[in-house]
N, C-alpha and C positions, 0 to 999 in steps of 0.2 A: 531726910538724907537727900543730897543733891546727886544726880547721876553725873558721870563723867562728861556725857554729851551736853547736858545743861550747863555744867560748870565751865566747859570749854567755850560755849557761846557767851556766857556771862563774863568770863575773864577777857575774851576778845573785845567785848563791848566796853568793859572797864578800861582796858589799855587804850582803846581808841579815844575814850572820853578824857583820859589823862593827857594823851598827846594833844588833843584839841585845847585843853586847858592851858598847857604849856605854850602853845602857839598864841593863844589869846592873851596870856600874861606877859608877853614881851620877849619870848625867846624867838628872835626873828631869823635865825639861821635855819634854813631848811634841813630836815632830818638827814637826808642823804649827804648834803654838804658837811654837816656837823660830824656825821659818821666817818666820812672820808678824811676830814681834818684830824679827827681823833686817831684813826688808823695810821695816818702818816706821822703821828708823834712817835711811833715805834721805829720809824725809819722810812726812807724813800721806797717807792713802789712803782712798778710799771702800770700804765693805764689799764692794760688787760687784767692785771692782778686786782686792781681796784674795782673794775667792772664785775669781776667774778665775786669779790667780797660783798658787793652791794646788790648783786643779782640784777644788774642792768646791762644793757648792750654796750659794747665798746664805743660806738659812736655817741651814745648818751653820756658815757663817762668822759669822753673827749670834750664834749660841750661843757659839762660841769667843770672839768679841770680848767678849761679856758675862762669860764666865769670866775672861778676861784683865783686864777692867775690875775685877772683884771682887778680883782679886789686887793691884790697884793698878799694873799693868804697862802699861795703855793708858788713854786717855781719849778720849771723843767730843767733837768740836768742830764748830760750825757751819761749813759750807763757805762761804768768803768770796765765791765766784762764783755760788753757787746756794743761796738761802735755804731751799729744801726739802730739801737734802742734808746729810749729816753725814760728816765725815772722822774717821778714827781715827788717833790719834797715840800714839807710844810715850812713856812717862814716864821719868824718871830711874831709877826702880826697874826698869822694863822693860829699859832699856839695861843696867843692872847685872846683871840676870838673864841676858840674852843673853851678856854678856861672861863671866860666871861659868860658864855652861853650855858655852860654846865652850872655855874654859880647862880645864874638867873633862874634856871630850871629848879635848882634846889630851893632857892628863896621862894619861888611861887608855891611850891609844895609845903615848905616850912610854915608859911603864913596860914595855910589851911590845916596843918597838923596841930599847931600849937593850941587852938581852942578845943580840940577834941578831949574827951575824957581819957583817963589813964587806961581804961579797959580798951577803948578804941585804938589808942596808940599801941598798946600791946598786941592787939589783933593785927594791926598793920605790920608790926615787927615780925610777928609769926608768919604773916603772908609773904613778907620779903624772903624769909628763910625758906619757905616752901617754894617760892618762885625760883630761887637760886638752885634748889634741887631739881626743879622741873627743867631748867636750862642745862 
């Protein structure tokens, strides 16, 4: 039987390894940028809100938004309720980038899942269910 402490460390290691695999396999959008673009698919947000969602400083988020803007993935818009504030909105190119990155991520994992035995695939499915409960 695995203790919760050991399981916590093992899970953190596995998540890190999966993240590294996805980077190595061609998902070239940085995790925070991808998360911000995905968040913005639900609607425009202020930079301060995005920073809080991503647990980064407001200056760090301002820099990230500037880089995303240079890529053409987001645009800044005046806040309709507060003339002093600016909202960040995802562009069509940003949505396409998120969708392509998510599909590339799924493909990278799919390639590794397909050769596994039925028992291993079932174990992964059960682990996913457990992870969703954990979250």
